[in-house]
C-alpha positions as a Markdown table, in Angstrom:
| # | Residue | x | y | z |
|---|---|---|---|---|
| 1 | Met | -26.0 | 7.5 | 1.3 |
| 2 | Ser | -24.7 | 5.4 | -1.6 |
| 3 | Gly | -25.0 | 1.7 | -2.1 |
| 4 | Gly | -22.1 | -0.6 | -1.9 |
| 5 | Glu | -20.3 | -2.5 | 0.9 |
| 6 | Ile | -18.3 | -0.4 | 3.4 |
| 7 | Val | -14.7 | -1.5 | 3.1 |
| 8 | Cys | -13.1 | 1.2 | 5.3 |
| 9 | Gln | -14.3 | 4.3 | 7.3 |
| 10 | Gly | -12.9 | 6.8 | 9.6 |
| 11 | Trp | -11.7 | 10.4 | 10.1 |
| 12 | Leu | -9.1 | 11.9 | 7.8 |
| 13 | Arg | -8.0 | 15.5 | 7.2 |
| 14 | Lys | -8.6 | 16.6 | 3.6 |
| 15 | Ser | -6.8 | 19.3 | 1.6 |
| 16 | Pro | -8.5 | 22.1 | -0.3 |
| 17 | Pro | -8.0 | 22.0 | -4.1 |
| 18 | Glu | -4.3 | 22.4 | -5.1 |
| 19 | Lys | -4.7 | 26.1 | -6.2 |
| 20 | Lys | -6.0 | 26.9 | -2.7 |
| 21 | Leu | -3.6 | 24.8 | -0.6 |
| 22 | Arg | -1.8 | 27.7 | 0.9 |
| 23 | Arg | -4.7 | 29.9 | 1.9 |
| 24 | Tyr | -7.4 | 27.5 | 3.0 |
| 25 | Ala | -7.7 | 25.2 | 5.9 |
| 26 | Trp | -7.5 | 21.4 | 5.8 |
| 27 | Lys | -10.8 | 20.0 | 7.0 |
| 28 | Lys | -11.4 | 17.0 | 9.2 |
| 29 | Arg | -14.0 | 14.8 | 7.4 |
| 30 | Trp | -15.6 | 11.4 | 7.9 |
| 31 | Phe | -14.6 | 9.2 | 5.0 |
| 32 | Ile | -16.3 | 6.0 | 3.8 |
| 33 | Leu | -14.7 | 3.7 | 1.2 |
| 34 | Arg | -17.3 | 1.6 | -0.6 |
| 35 | Ser | -17.0 | -1.4 | -2.9 |
| 36 | Gly | -19.9 | -1.7 | -5.4 |
| 37 | Arg | -18.9 | -5.1 | -6.8 |
| 38 | Met | -21.7 | -7.0 | -5.1 |
| 39 | Ser | -24.4 | -4.4 | -5.7 |
| 40 | Gly | -23.4 | -3.3 | -9.2 |
| 41 | Asp | -22.6 | 0.3 | -7.9 |
| 42 | Pro | -19.2 | 1.9 | -8.6 |
| 43 | Asp | -16.3 | 1.7 | -6.1 |
| 44 | Val | -16.3 | 5.1 | -4.4 |
| 45 | Leu | -14.7 | 7.1 | -1.7 |
| 46 | Glu | -17.2 | 9.5 | 0.0 |
| 47 | Tyr | -16.6 | 12.1 | 2.5 |
| 48 | Tyr | -19.1 | 13.7 | 4.9 |
| 49 | Lys | -19.1 | 16.7 | 7.2 |
| 50 | Asn | -19.2 | 14.4 | 10.2 |
| 51 | Asp | -20.0 | 10.7 | 11.1 |
| 52 | His | -23.7 | 11.5 | 11.5 |
| 53 | Ser | -24.2 | 13.2 | 8.1 |
| 54 | Lys | -26.6 | 11.4 | 5.8 |
| 55 | Lys | -25.5 | 13.1 | 2.5 |
| 56 | Pro | -21.9 | 13.1 | 1.4 |
| 57 | Leu | -20.1 | 16.4 | 0.6 |
| 58 | Arg | -18.4 | 14.6 | -2.3 |
| 59 | Val | -18.2 | 11.2 | -3.9 |
| 60 | Ile | -15.0 | 10.3 | -5.6 |
| 61 | Asp | -15.5 | 7.6 | -8.3 |
| 62 | Leu | -12.4 | 5.4 | -7.9 |
| 63 | His | -12.8 | 4.4 | -11.6 |
| 64 | Cys | -11.3 | 7.9 | -12.2 |
| 65 | Cys | -8.4 | 7.2 | -9.8 |
| 66 | Glu | -5.0 | 7.2 | -11.6 |
| 67 | Gln | -2.5 | 6.9 | -8.8 |
| 68 | Val | -2.2 | 6.7 | -5.0 |
| 69 | Asp | 0.9 | 7.8 | -3.1 |
| 70 | Ala | 1.7 | 7.2 | 0.6 |
| 71 | Gly | 4.2 | 8.6 | 3.0 |
| 72 | Leu | 4.2 | 12.1 | 1.5 |
| 73 | Thr | 5.8 | 15.1 | 3.3 |
| 74 | Phe | 4.7 | 18.7 | 3.3 |
| 75 | Asn | 6.9 | 21.6 | 4.3 |
| 76 | Arg | 4.2 | 23.1 | 6.5 |
| 77 | Lys | 5.0 | 22.9 | 10.2 |
| 78 | Asp | 1.6 | 21.5 | 11.1 |
| 79 | Phe | 2.2 | 18.5 | 8.8 |
| 80 | Gln | 5.6 | 17.5 | 9.9 |
| 81 | Asp | 5.6 | 13.9 | 11.1 |
| 82 | Ser | 2.1 | 13.5 | 9.6 |
| 83 | Phe | 0.8 | 10.5 | 7.7 |
| 84 | Val | -0.1 | 12.0 | 4.4 |
| 85 | Phe | -1.2 | 10.2 | 1.3 |
| 86 | Asp | -2.9 | 11.3 | -1.9 |
| 87 | Ile | -5.4 | 10.1 | -4.5 |
| 88 | Lys | -4.9 | 11.4 | -8.0 |
| 89 | Thr | -7.9 | 11.5 | -10.3 |
| 90 | Ser | -8.1 | 13.0 | -13.8 |
| 91 | Asp | -9.4 | 16.3 | -12.5 |
| 92 | Arg | -8.0 | 16.7 | -8.9 |
| 93 | Thr | -5.4 | 15.4 | -6.4 |
| 94 | Phe | -6.8 | 14.8 | -3.0 |
| 95 | Tyr | -4.3 | 15.0 | -0.2 |
| 96 | Leu | -5.4 | 13.2 | 3.0 |
| 97 | Val | -3.9 | 13.0 | 6.4 |
| 98 | Ala | -4.4 | 9.9 | 8.7 |
| 99 | Glu | -4.1 | 9.9 | 12.5 |
| 100 | Thr | -1.5 | 7.1 | 12.5 |
| 101 | Glu | 0.8 | 5.3 | 10.0 |
| 102 | Asp | -1.3 | 2.1 | 10.4 |
| 103 | Asp | -4.4 | 4.1 | 9.4 |
| 104 | Met | -2.6 | 5.6 | 6.4 |
| 105 | Asn | -1.4 | 2.1 | 5.3 |
| 106 | Lys | -4.9 | 0.6 | 5.8 |
| 107 | Trp | -6.6 | 3.3 | 3.7 |
| 108 | Val | -3.9 | 3.1 | 0.9 |
| 109 | Arg | -4.1 | -0.7 | 0.9 |
| 110 | Cys | -7.9 | -0.8 | 0.6 |
| 111 | Ile | -8.1 | 1.9 | -2.1 |
| 112 | Cys | -5.4 | 0.1 | -4.1 |
| 113 | Gln | -7.3 | -3.2 | -3.9 |
| 114 | Leu | -10.5 | -1.6 | -5.2 |
| 115 | Cys | -8.6 | 0.3 | -8.0 |
| 116 | Gly | -6.6 | -2.8 | -9.0 |
| 117 | Phe | -3.3 | -1.1 | -8.3 |
| 118 | Asn | 0.0 | -2.7 | -7.6 |
| 119 | Gln | 2.0 | -1.0 | -4.9 |
| 120 | Ser | 5.7 | -0.2 | -5.6 |
| 121 | Glu | 8.4 | 1.5 | -3.7 |
| 122 | Glu | 9.4 | 4.5 | -5.8 |
| 123 | Asn | 11.9 | 6.0 | -3.4 |
| 124 | His | 14.1 | 3.1 | -2.3 |
| 125 | Gly | 15.7 | 5.0 | 0.6 |
| 126 | Gly | 12.7 | 6.8 | 1.8 |
| 127 | Lys | 9.1 | 5.8 | 2.5 |
| 128 | Ile | 7.1 | 7.1 | -0.5 |
| 129 | Glu | 5.1 | 4.3 | -2.0 |
| 130 | Arg | 3.3 | 4.7 | -5.3 |
| 131 | Ala | 0.5 | 2.6 | -6.6 |
| 132 | Val | -0.7 | 2.8 | -10.2 |
| 133 | Arg | -2.9 | 0.7 | -12.4 |
| 134 | Glu | -1.0 | -1.8 | -14.5 |
| 135 | Thr | -1.4 | -1.0 | -18.2 |
| 136 | Glu | -1.7 | -3.6 | -20.9 |
| 137 | Pro | 1.5 | -3.8 | -23.1 |
């Protein structure tokens, strides 16, 4: 288990890598979002096989996070009316599904705060929200 204060934790369904999206199952995983500001550790999003696992399957360094999108839709029948958001890093996009819209919004809000992102409405008529790091002019 990594250091850092737990900001958010709970069950999310996670996509396989994009090249395998169609053929592989989405897995339910236990996610922990940690802030390392007080401990000097990096801000990370970890996921585990279950909520009793001691060792994460993967640690996503949020310093590598480039963008977060909420309210995504997939054309797969099992994801209609789902609460899908993504986290884009330089090497992979993680698609995540929350149980409720409130859960999705909580995860997105917490991740954006740690990454220093400003949320903006991209699609004015729809519900896609995009958050990106403000760049210096």
